[in-house]
C-alpha positions as CSV (number, residue, x, y, z in Angstrom):
1,M,11.5,-5.7,-15.6
2,I,10.8,-9.4,-15.0
3,Q,14.1,-9.8,-13.1
4,K,13.2,-6.8,-10.9
5,K,9.8,-8.3,-10.2
6,Q,11.3,-11.7,-9.3
7,A,13.9,-10.0,-7.0
8,S,11.1,-8.0,-5.3
9,S,9.0,-11.1,-4.8
10,Q,11.9,-13.0,-3.3
11,A,12.7,-10.1,-0.9
12,A,9.1,-9.9,0.2
13,W,9.0,-13.7,0.7
14,A,12.2,-13.5,2.9
15,L,10.7,-10.7,5.0
16,L,7.5,-12.6,5.5
17,M,9.4,-15.7,6.5
18,E,11.5,-13.7,9.0
19,G,8.4,-12.1,10.4
20,V,6.6,-15.4,10.9
21,A,9.6,-17.0,12.4
22,H,10.1,-14.2,14.9
23,A,6.3,-14.2,15.8
24,R,6.4,-18.0,16.3
25,V,9.4,-17.6,18.8
26,D,7.6,-14.8,20.6
27,A,4.4,-16.9,20.8
28,H,6.4,-19.8,22.3
29,R,7.9,-17.5,24.9
30,L,4.5,-16.0,25.7
31,K,3.1,-19.5,26.2
32,H,5.7,-20.2,28.9
33,L,4.7,-16.9,30.7
34,I,1.0,-17.8,30.5
35,N,1.7,-21.3,31.8
36,R,3.6,-19.8,34.8
37,A,0.8,-17.4,35.5
38,I,-1.8,-20.2,35.4
39,R,0.3,-22.3,37.8
40,L,0.4,-19.4,40.2
41,V,-3.3,-19.1,40.0
42,E,-3.8,-22.8,40.6
43,I,-1.7,-22.8,43.8
44,S,-3.1,-19.5,45.1
45,D,-5.3,-19.4,48.2
46,E,-7.5,-17.0,46.2
47,K,-7.9,-19.4,43.3
48,E,-11.7,-19.5,43.5
49,H,-11.9,-15.7,43.8
50,L,-9.6,-15.2,40.8
51,Y,-11.7,-17.5,38.7
52,Q,-14.9,-15.7,39.7
53,I,-13.6,-12.3,38.7
54,A,-11.3,-13.2,35.7
55,G,-12.2,-16.8,34.8
56,D,-12.8,-15.9,31.1
57,I,-9.4,-14.4,30.9
58,I,-7.6,-17.3,32.6
59,V,-9.3,-19.8,30.3
60,G,-9.5,-17.7,27.2
61,I,-5.9,-16.5,26.8
62,P,-4.4,-20.0,26.4
63,Q,-7.1,-20.9,23.9
64,R,-6.5,-17.8,21.9
65,L,-2.7,-18.4,22.0
66,E,-3.2,-21.9,20.7
67,H,-5.2,-20.6,17.8
68,L,-2.5,-18.0,17.1
69,E,0.2,-20.8,17.1
70,V,-1.8,-22.8,14.6
71,D,-2.2,-19.8,12.3
72,L,1.5,-19.0,12.4
73,D,2.4,-22.7,11.7
74,R,-0.1,-22.7,8.8
75,T,1.4,-19.5,7.4
76,G,5.0,-20.8,7.9
77,L,4.2,-24.0,6.0
78,A,2.6,-22.1,3.1
79,L,5.6,-19.8,2.9
80,S,8.1,-22.7,3.0
81,K,6.3,-24.4,0.1
82,M,6.1,-21.1,-1.8
83,G,9.9,-20.5,-1.3
84,A,11.0,-24.1,-2.1
85,D,11.5,-23.4,-5.8
86,F,13.3,-20.2,-5.2
87,L,15.7,-21.8,-2.7
88,S,16.2,-24.8,-4.9
89,A,17.1,-22.6,-7.9
90,R,19.9,-20.9,-5.8
91,L,21.6,-24.1,-4.6
92,S,24.0,-26.2,-6.4
93,L,23.4,-29.9,-7.0
94,S,25.8,-30.9,-4.3
95,D,24.1,-28.6,-1.8
96,K,20.7,-29.9,-2.7
97,T,21.9,-33.5,-2.2
98,M,23.4,-32.6,1.1
99,V,20.2,-31.1,2.3
100,D,18.1,-34.1,1.2
101,E,20.5,-36.5,2.9
102,A,20.5,-34.5,6.1
103,V,16.7,-34.2,6.2
104,E,16.2,-37.9,5.3
105,A,18.7,-39.0,8.0
106,A,16.9,-36.9,10.7
107,F,13.2,-37.3,9.7
108,G,13.1,-40.1,7.1
109,R,12.2,-39.8,3.5
110,P,10.2,-36.5,3.1
111,T,8.2,-37.4,0.1
112,P,5.6,-40.1,0.5
113,K,4.4,-42.3,-2.4
114,D,1.5,-40.9,-4.3
115,S,-1.9,-42.3,-3.4
116,D,-3.9,-44.0,-6.2
117,V,-6.1,-41.0,-6.3
118,E,-3.1,-38.7,-6.8
119,K,-1.7,-41.0,-9.5
120,L,-5.0,-41.0,-11.4
121,A,-5.2,-37.2,-11.1
122,K,-1.7,-36.8,-12.5
123,R,-2.5,-39.1,-15.4
124,F,-5.7,-37.0,-16.1
125,M,-3.8,-33.8,-15.9
126,F,-1.2,-34.8,-18.6
127,T,-3.7,-36.3,-21.0
128,N,-3.8,-34.5,-24.4
129,I,-1.9,-31.4,-23.2
130,K,-0.8,-29.4,-26.2
131,F,2.5,-27.6,-25.7
132,P,2.9,-24.4,-27.7
133,K,4.5,-24.9,-31.1
134,A,5.9,-28.4,-30.2
135,P,6.5,-30.7,-33.3
136,D,4.8,-34.0,-33.1
137,I,7.9,-35.9,-32.0
138,I,8.6,-33.5,-29.1
139,Q,4.9,-33.4,-28.2
140,D,5.1,-37.2,-27.8
141,V,8.2,-36.9,-25.6
142,L,6.4,-34.3,-23.4
143,D,3.3,-36.4,-23.2
144,K,5.3,-39.4,-21.9
145,L,7.2,-37.1,-19.5
146,G,3.9,-36.3,-17.9
147,K,3.4,-40.0,-17.1
148,S,7.0,-40.7,-16.1
149,G,6.9,-39.8,-12.4
150,A,8.9,-36.7,-12.8
151,K,7.7,-33.6,-11.0
152,Y,6.2,-31.1,-13.4
153,K,6.6,-27.3,-13.0
154,K,5.3,-24.6,-15.3
155,F,7.3,-21.4,-15.3
156,S,6.5,-18.1,-17.1
157,D,8.4,-19.0,-20.2
158,F,9.3,-22.7,-20.0
159,Y,8.2,-26.1,-18.8
160,Q,10.3,-28.4,-16.5
161,W,10.2,-32.0,-15.4
162,E,12.4,-32.8,-12.4
163,W,13.3,-36.2,-10.9
164,P,13.4,-36.2,-7.1
165,G,16.6,-37.5,-5.5
166,D,19.3,-36.5,-8.1
167,Y,17.7,-33.2,-9.2
168,S,18.1,-33.9,-12.9
169,Y,15.5,-32.4,-15.1
170,I,14.3,-31.8,-18.7
171,I,13.2,-28.3,-19.9
172,Y,11.1,-27.3,-22.9
173,H,11.1,-23.7,-24.1
174,P,8.2,-22.9,-26.4
175,K,10.3,-20.1,-28.0
176,R,12.7,-22.9,-29.2
177,P,10.1,-25.6,-30.1
178,R,12.6,-28.0,-31.7
179,H,14.9,-28.1,-28.7
180,L,15.1,-29.9,-25.3
181,N,17.6,-29.2,-22.5
182,I,18.6,-31.8,-20.0
183,S,20.4,-31.1,-16.7
184,G,22.2,-34.1,-15.2
185,K,25.1,-36.5,-15.7
186,K,24.9,-39.5,-17.9
187,G,23.1,-42.1,-15.8
188,S,21.0,-39.5,-14.0
189,K,17.2,-40.1,-14.0
190,A,16.5,-37.4,-16.6
191,W,19.3,-38.7,-19.0
192,S,18.3,-42.3,-18.5
193,W,14.6,-41.6,-19.2
194,F,15.3,-39.6,-22.4
195,S,18.0,-41.9,-23.7
196,H,15.4,-44.8,-23.6
197,H,12.7,-42.9,-25.5
198,P,12.1,-44.2,-29.0
199,S,12.8,-40.8,-30.5
200,F,16.2,-40.3,-28.8
201,H,18.2,-40.9,-32.0
202,Q,16.2,-38.3,-33.9
203,F,17.9,-35.5,-31.9
204,K,21.3,-34.0,-32.4
205,M,23.2,-33.7,-29.0
206,D,25.5,-30.9,-27.9
207,I,27.3,-30.6,-24.5
208,M,26.4,-27.2,-22.9
209,N,28.3,-27.5,-19.6
210,G,30.6,-29.9,-17.9
211,G,32.7,-30.4,-14.8
212,S,35.5,-32.6,-13.5
213,D,33.1,-35.5,-13.3
214,G,31.9,-35.1,-16.9
215,P,29.2,-33.2,-18.7
216,T,26.1,-32.1,-16.7
217,E,24.2,-29.9,-19.2
218,W,22.9,-31.2,-22.5
219,H,21.2,-29.6,-25.5
220,F,19.2,-31.7,-27.9
221,K,17.8,-30.4,-31.2
222,L,15.4,-32.2,-33.4
223,K,17.2,-33.2,-36.7
């Protein structure tokens, strides 16, 4: 049931994105037609007469179109943010890295540093959060994760902390309160952070998945 609901939501998001994109293109084309019409009015010998009988239309249509473009851009931005997690989950690590490098090369680094206010807000958010069923040692790990600079995401049945750049992350499942999962090679930001935590040696480590370059998925269970 949950998978069907997620699939339906993803399909609805894709349809909305397609509709907004098409509407934005049509609005751009309409703007060109309106600009041409206004130029014809401006060079017409009947310019004053046209403004007398239809001035509100000549002035009002470009203004209304501008408002429409802003609404479409706002909606497109909201949809892109809503769909970022969905698209990220579908792409491999190499694809995500390729996208990041392409975007950064064209537009510069996309993520600005947090302001002092945002940093303070994040510290406040992660103060004394109690994660369901987490033993004290794992609770301490999760508390420190909240102040590590990793991007926090709460899903329906698990919590995730992801490091920008190399897309390594740590996951905690409340249904498995003595376990932590790490995605990322040795030397990744997630691995490096956890391996330097004082409680690291109190966990038993198992390799869940690996590739030609070595393991990329790790499972840690509290001893």
